[in-house]
C-alpha positions in Angstrom: 0.0 0.0 0.0 1.3 3.5 -0.8 0.7 6.9 0.9 -2.2 8.9 -0.5 0.0 12.1 -0.5 3.6 11.1 -1.2 3.3 7.6 -2.6 5.8 6.2 -0.1 5.3 2.6 1.0 3.2 2.4 4.2 4.4 0.3 7.1 1.9 -0.8 9.8 -1.8 -1.5 9.9 -3.5 -2.6 6.7 -6.1 0.3 6.9 -3.5 3.1 7.0 -3.6 5.5 4.1 -0.8 7.9 5.1 2.8 7.1 5.7 3.3 9.8 8.4 1.6 12.4 10.5 3.0 15.1 8.2 1.2 13.6 5.2 -2.0 13.1 7.2 -2.0 16.7 8.4 -1.2 18.0 4.9 -4.2 16.1 3.5 -6.7 17.3 6.1 -5.5 21.0 6.1 -6.0 21.1 2.3 -9.3 19.3 2.6 -10.6 22.0 5.0 -9.3 24.8 2.7 -11.2 23.4 -0.3 -14.3 23.0 1.8 -14.1 26.5 3.2 -13.8 28.0 -0.3 -16.8 26.0 -1.6 -19.2 26.9 1.2 -18.2 30.5 1.7 -20.7 31.9 -0.9 -23.6 29.8 0.4 -22.8 30.7 4.0 -22.7 34.4 3.1 -26.2 34.1 1.5 -27.5 32.3 4.6 -26.2 34.9 7.0 -27.6 37.7 4.8 -31.0 35.9 4.8 -30.9 35.7 8.6 -30.0 39.4 8.9 -32.9 40.3 6.7 -35.3 38.3 8.8 -33.9 39.8 12.0 -34.3 43.3 10.6 -38.0 42.6 9.7 -38.7 40.9 13.1 -36.9 43.2 15.4 -35.3 42.0 18.6 -38.5 41.3 20.6 -41.2 39.9 18.2 -41.8 36.2 17.9 -43.7 36.4 14.7 -44.5 38.9 12.0 -46.4 38.9 8.8 -45.0 40.7 5.8 -45.4 41.0 2.1 -43.2 38.9 -0.2 -42.1 41.9 -2.1 -40.6 43.4 1.0 -38.2 40.4 1.3 -37.5 40.4 -2.4 -36.6 44.1 -2.3 -34.0 43.3 0.4 -32.5 40.6 -1.9 -33.8 37.7 0.3 -32.9 34.4 -1.5 -35.9 32.1 -0.9 -34.2 29.0 -2.1 -31.4 29.1 0.5 -32.3 27.8 4.0 -30.7 25.6 6.6 -33.6 23.1 7.2 -37.4 22.8 7.0 -40.3 21.6 9.1 -43.7 20.4 8.0 -46.3 21.1 10.7 -49.4 18.9 11.5 -51.5 20.9 9.0 -49.1 20.2 6.2 -47.6 23.7 6.1 -43.9 24.0 5.5 -41.6 26.3 7.5 -38.3 27.1 5.9 -35.6 27.8 8.5 -32.5 30.0 8.4 -30.9 29.1 11.7 -33.3 30.3 14.4 -35.7 32.1 12.0 -38.4 30.5 9.8 -40.8 31.7 7.2 -44.0 30.2 5.8 -45.8 31.3 2.7 -49.5 32.1 3.4 -50.1 33.0 -0.2 -48.1 34.1 -3.1 -48.0 37.6 -1.6 -47.9 37.1 2.2 -45.1 35.6 4.3 -45.2 34.7 8.0 -41.8 35.1 9.7 -41.3 33.4 13.1 -38.5 33.2 15.6 -37.6 29.8 17.2 -37.0 30.2 20.9 -34.3 27.8 22.2 -35.0 27.1 25.9 -31.9 24.8 26.2 -29.3 27.6 26.0 -26.6 27.2 28.6 -25.4 30.3 30.4 -21.7 31.0 30.6 
């Protein structure tokens, strides 16, 4: 078996893929770099979407109804979200971290804030 990085012959366990810690570290550092580059654009869009929802909601409101055009004017990207939830009535909530939105109609959007009661204090 040869090393995945330098092609040196590997001595030791049969499942080893690197000849040394140096090659293993080189592989993982570069893997993280490539991953960071690829997800940066999407992560930026998700953070911007969250900021837009926070701006609309304010710091204290738990839910707020708004027009779709308001979000569109702020350049909200509807296709980018972190996860979704379908409630018992079959309505889909699209989440961006701790905020969610649900479409009432083609014009009206309900924005809600998820309250996390499991936060630990520092």
